[in-house]
C-alpha positions as CSV (number, residue, x, y, z in Angstrom):
1,M,86.8,83.5,73.1
2,K,88.2,85.5,70.2
3,R,85.9,88.6,70.2
4,G,86.9,91.9,71.7
5,I,84.9,94.4,73.8
6,E,81.9,96.2,72.5
7,I,80.3,99.1,74.4
8,N,76.9,100.5,73.3
9,S,75.5,103.8,74.7
10,L,76.8,103.0,78.2
11,S,75.8,105.5,80.9
12,R,76.0,105.9,84.7
13,S,75.2,108.8,87.0
14,F,75.8,109.5,90.6
15,G,73.2,111.9,91.8
16,G,73.3,114.8,89.3
17,I,76.7,113.9,88.0
18,R,76.9,112.0,84.7
19,A,80.1,109.9,85.3
20,V,79.8,108.0,82.1
21,D,77.8,109.6,79.3
22,A,76.5,107.3,76.5
23,I,79.8,105.9,75.6
24,D,80.1,103.8,72.4
25,L,83.4,102.0,72.0
26,K,85.0,98.9,70.4
27,V,88.2,97.3,71.6
28,R,89.6,94.8,69.1
29,H,90.6,91.4,70.2
30,N,94.3,90.9,70.9
31,T,95.1,94.7,71.3
32,I,96.0,97.1,74.1
33,F,93.5,99.9,74.3
34,G,94.3,102.9,76.5
35,L,91.8,105.1,78.2
36,I,93.4,108.5,78.7
37,G,91.8,111.2,80.8
38,P,92.1,113.4,83.9
39,D,90.9,112.4,87.4
40,G,87.1,112.2,87.4
41,A,86.8,111.7,83.7
42,G,84.9,108.4,84.1
43,K,87.6,105.8,83.5
44,T,87.1,103.8,86.8
45,T,83.3,103.9,86.6
46,L,83.5,102.6,83.0
47,M,85.8,99.7,84.0
48,R,83.7,98.8,87.0
49,M,80.6,98.5,84.8
50,L,82.5,96.4,82.2
51,C,83.5,94.0,85.1
52,S,79.9,93.7,86.1
53,L,80.8,95.3,89.5
54,M,78.4,98.2,88.9
55,K,75.2,98.3,86.9
56,P,74.8,100.8,84.1
57,D,71.8,103.2,84.1
58,S,71.4,102.6,80.4
59,G,73.1,100.9,77.5
60,T,75.1,97.7,77.6
61,A,78.4,96.1,76.7
62,Q,79.7,92.7,75.6
63,I,83.0,91.2,76.8
64,G,83.9,88.5,74.3
65,G,80.3,88.3,73.3
66,L,79.0,88.0,76.9
67,D,76.6,90.6,78.1
68,I,77.7,92.5,81.2
69,R,74.0,92.9,82.4
70,T,73.0,89.2,82.2
71,Q,76.2,87.1,82.1
72,G,78.4,88.8,84.8
73,D,79.2,85.5,86.5
74,E,80.5,83.9,83.3
75,I,82.5,87.1,82.4
76,I,84.5,86.8,85.7
77,N,85.9,83.5,84.5
78,H,87.5,85.2,81.5
79,L,88.5,88.5,83.1
80,G,91.2,89.9,85.2
81,Y,90.5,93.2,86.9
82,M,93.2,95.3,88.7
83,P,91.7,98.4,90.3
84,Q,93.8,101.3,91.4
85,R,94.2,99.8,94.9
86,F,94.4,96.1,94.4
87,S,94.2,94.2,97.7
88,L,97.3,92.1,98.3
89,Y,97.6,90.4,101.6
90,G,100.7,92.0,103.2
91,D,101.2,89.4,105.8
92,L,101.3,86.6,103.2
93,T,104.3,85.9,101.0
94,V,104.4,86.3,97.3
95,M,103.8,82.5,96.9
96,E,101.0,82.4,99.5
97,N,99.2,85.3,97.7
98,L,99.4,83.4,94.4
99,R,98.1,80.2,96.0
100,F,95.3,82.1,97.8
101,Y,94.1,83.6,94.5
102,S,94.4,80.2,92.9
103,D,91.8,79.0,95.4
104,I,89.6,82.1,94.7
105,Y,89.6,81.4,91.0
106,Q,89.4,77.7,91.5
107,V,92.4,76.9,89.4
108,P,92.6,73.0,89.1
109,A,95.1,71.5,91.5
110,D,96.9,69.6,88.7
111,V,97.9,72.8,86.9
112,R,98.2,75.2,89.8
113,E,101.8,74.8,90.7
114,E,102.9,74.9,87.1
115,K,100.9,78.0,86.5
116,I,102.4,79.7,89.6
117,E,105.9,78.8,88.6
118,Y,105.3,80.2,85.1
119,L,104.0,83.5,86.5
120,L,106.9,83.9,88.9
121,E,109.4,83.4,86.0
122,F,107.3,85.6,83.7
123,S,107.2,88.5,86.2
124,R,110.8,88.0,87.5
125,L,109.4,87.5,91.1
126,K,110.7,84.0,91.6
127,K,113.6,85.0,93.8
128,H,111.2,87.1,95.9
129,S,108.6,84.3,96.3
130,D,109.3,84.0,100.1
131,K,109.0,87.7,100.8
132,L,106.0,89.1,102.5
133,A,103.9,91.3,100.1
134,D,104.4,94.3,102.5
135,Q,108.2,94.0,102.0
136,L,108.0,94.4,98.2
137,S,108.7,97.6,96.3
138,G,105.8,99.4,94.7
139,G,106.7,98.0,91.3
140,M,107.0,94.5,92.6
141,K,103.6,94.8,94.3
142,Q,102.0,95.8,91.0
143,K,103.6,92.8,89.3
144,L,102.4,90.5,92.0
145,A,98.9,92.0,91.7
146,L,99.0,91.4,88.0
147,C,100.1,87.8,88.5
148,C,97.2,87.2,90.9
149,N,94.9,88.4,88.1
150,L,96.6,86.1,85.6
151,I,96.4,83.0,87.7
152,H,93.2,81.8,85.9
153,T,94.5,82.6,82.4
154,P,92.0,85.3,81.5
155,D,91.2,86.4,77.9
156,F,90.7,90.0,79.0
157,L,92.6,92.3,81.4
158,M,91.2,95.6,82.8
159,L,93.9,97.6,84.5
160,D,93.1,100.9,86.2
161,E,96.2,103.1,86.3
162,P,98.5,100.1,87.2
163,T,101.7,102.1,87.0
164,T,100.7,105.2,89.1
165,G,103.4,105.7,91.8
166,V,105.7,103.1,90.2
167,D,109.3,104.0,89.4
168,P,110.3,104.3,85.7
169,V,112.2,101.0,85.6
170,A,109.3,99.1,87.1
171,R,106.9,100.8,84.7
172,K,109.1,99.6,81.8
173,E,109.1,96.1,83.1
174,L,105.3,96.1,83.6
175,W,104.8,97.2,80.1
176,K,107.0,94.5,78.7
177,I,104.7,92.0,80.5
178,L,101.7,93.6,78.9
179,F,103.2,93.4,75.5
180,D,104.0,89.7,76.0
181,L,100.4,89.1,77.2
182,R,99.0,90.8,74.1
183,D,101.2,88.7,71.9
184,Q,99.8,85.6,73.7
185,G,96.3,86.7,72.7
186,V,95.1,88.7,75.7
187,T,92.9,91.8,75.1
188,I,93.9,94.6,77.4
189,L,92.0,97.7,78.5
190,I,94.2,100.0,80.5
191,S,93.8,103.5,81.9
192,T,96.9,105.7,82.4
193,P,97.7,109.3,83.2
194,Y,101.0,109.0,81.4
195,M,101.1,110.1,77.8
196,D,104.3,108.1,77.0
197,E,102.4,105.0,78.0
198,A,99.4,106.0,75.9
199,Q,101.6,106.0,72.9
200,R,102.5,102.4,73.5
201,C,98.8,101.3,73.0
202,N,97.5,100.0,69.8
203,E,94.5,102.5,70.1
204,I,93.5,105.1,72.6
205,G,90.3,106.8,73.7
206,L,90.6,110.3,75.1
207,I,87.9,110.6,77.8
208,D,86.7,113.7,79.6
209,S,83.5,114.3,81.6
210,G,82.3,110.8,80.8
211,R,82.6,111.1,77.1
212,I,85.0,109.8,74.5
213,I,86.2,112.9,72.7
214,A,88.6,111.1,70.3
215,R,89.5,107.5,69.5
216,D,92.2,106.3,67.1
217,T,95.8,105.2,67.1
218,P,98.1,107.6,68.9
219,E,99.8,108.6,65.7
220,N,96.6,109.3,63.9
221,I,95.3,111.5,66.7
222,I,98.5,113.5,66.7
223,N,98.4,113.8,62.9
224,S,94.8,115.1,63.0
225,F,95.9,118.2,65.0
226,E,95.6,121.2,62.7
227,K,97.2,123.8,64.8
228,H,100.9,124.6,65.3
229,I,102.9,124.4,68.5
230,I,105.7,127.0,69.3
231,C,108.0,125.9,72.1
232,I,109.6,128.6,74.1
233,Y,112.3,128.6,76.8
234,S,112.6,132.0,78.5
235,S,113.9,133.7,81.5
236,D,110.5,133.6,83.1
237,N,108.0,131.1,81.5
238,Y,105.1,132.2,83.8
239,R,105.4,135.8,82.7
240,A,105.9,134.7,79.1
241,R,102.8,132.6,79.3
242,D,100.7,135.5,80.6
243,T,102.1,137.8,77.9
244,A,101.5,135.2,75.2
245,L,97.9,134.7,76.1
246,M,97.2,138.5,75.6
247,Q,98.4,138.3,71.9
248,E,95.8,138.1,69.2
249,C,97.7,135.4,67.3
250,V,97.8,133.0,70.3
251,E,95.0,130.5,70.8
252,D,96.4,128.9,74.0
253,A,99.5,128.8,76.1
254,Y,100.5,126.4,78.8
255,L,103.5,125.0,80.6
256,L,104.7,121.4,80.1
257,G,107.6,120.9,82.5
258,E,110.2,123.5,81.7
259,E,108.7,124.3,78.3
260,L,106.1,126.9,77.3
261,H,103.9,125.6,74.5
262,I,102.0,128.1,72.5
263,V,99.1,127.1,70.1
264,V,98.8,129.2,67.0
265,S,97.3,128.8,63.5
266,D,100.0,130.7,61.7
267,H,103.4,130.1,63.3
268,E,105.4,132.4,61.0
269,A,103.3,135.5,61.8
270,A,103.2,134.5,65.5
271,Y,107.0,134.4,65.7
272,E,107.4,138.2,65.1
273,E,104.4,139.1,67.3
274,L,105.6,137.0,70.2
275,E,109.2,138.3,70.0
276,K,108.0,141.9,70.2
277,A,105.5,141.2,73.0
278,L,108.0,139.3,75.2
279,A,110.7,141.8,74.7
280,S,108.3,144.6,75.7
281,A,107.5,142.6,78.8
282,G,111.1,142.3,79.7
283,T,111.2,138.5,79.2
284,E,114.4,137.1,77.6
285,I,113.8,134.4,75.0
286,L,116.4,131.6,75.3
287,S,115.0,129.6,72.5
288,M,111.8,129.5,70.3
289,E,111.0,126.9,67.7
290,K,108.1,125.2,66.1
291,I,107.8,121.6,67.2
292,R,105.7,118.6,66.3
293,P,102.6,118.4,68.6
294,S,102.8,115.7,71.3
295,L,99.8,113.6,72.4
296,E,99.6,115.8,75.5
297,D,99.4,118.9,73.4
298,V,96.5,117.4,71.4
299,F,94.7,116.2,74.5
300,V,95.0,119.5,76.4
301,S,93.8,121.4,73.3
302,M,90.8,119.1,72.8
303,I,89.7,119.3,76.4
304,K,89.9,123.1,76.5
305,S,88.1,123.3,73.1
306,Q,85.3,121.0,74.5
307,K,84.9,123.2,77.5
308,R,84.8,126.4,75.5
309,E,82.2,125.1,73.2
310,G,80.1,123.8,76.1
311,G,80.3,120.3,74.8
312,V,81.0,118.7,78.1
């Protein structure tokens, strides 16, 4: 099964809410594709339809050439799906969970133990194999959940925010596993709220209000941004933001951590105007410089632009 994922005009509504709105998307075989978007953007609904767990209202999709509408039972044999809240059995050990999922996926007895041993080594869970799942850390639970989905050697993985609530070290380890799986030929569709993770994907789709508003490599999406970003540290970033938004040269201003990012078309003219305005407001500028846009800058700008234009 060498083909990737192809989505054609896929839509799904709940009452009057269009959760997924005529999405067209292709995920190439043997790549990691990231779905990036805020809560309620449609990521989970899209994944559930691709896994044949929910029927679309219109449109269709193929997973490795298999139709989600008519071949859902066969798709399951080639697919691993890890929802946001994957159900591990807390009163079973790591080993018992793996054996249980081996039964569910009907892994042949003659390869079962070898496969479990491989996954324990692969995920670095071997020394924890006798621990109850409830005794594991958040990162270990996610790795065990991933192993349970790999027990039947799927060609495709659907991972819905697998690193949410996981510490940075465990996130790094989980991504190393994903890179190894991709190198072994697995096609991975992953949703994540973390922009640093998005930049690790081969391609990403920015999704908002059920629509894909941009799709490309992370680098190309950043390079396509035509505005300039001025980064300010000040004595009061909240006051500085409010002051900046009142200036004619400023198209947007928002806080990212301790930084104030200001979007302008002409950064040289904006420097002088901002310096005067912030000084008049009694705000001390600690530093101000033009920076390269981040993926988060581009995403925030695109979503706000869509809403201003009434596109979503």
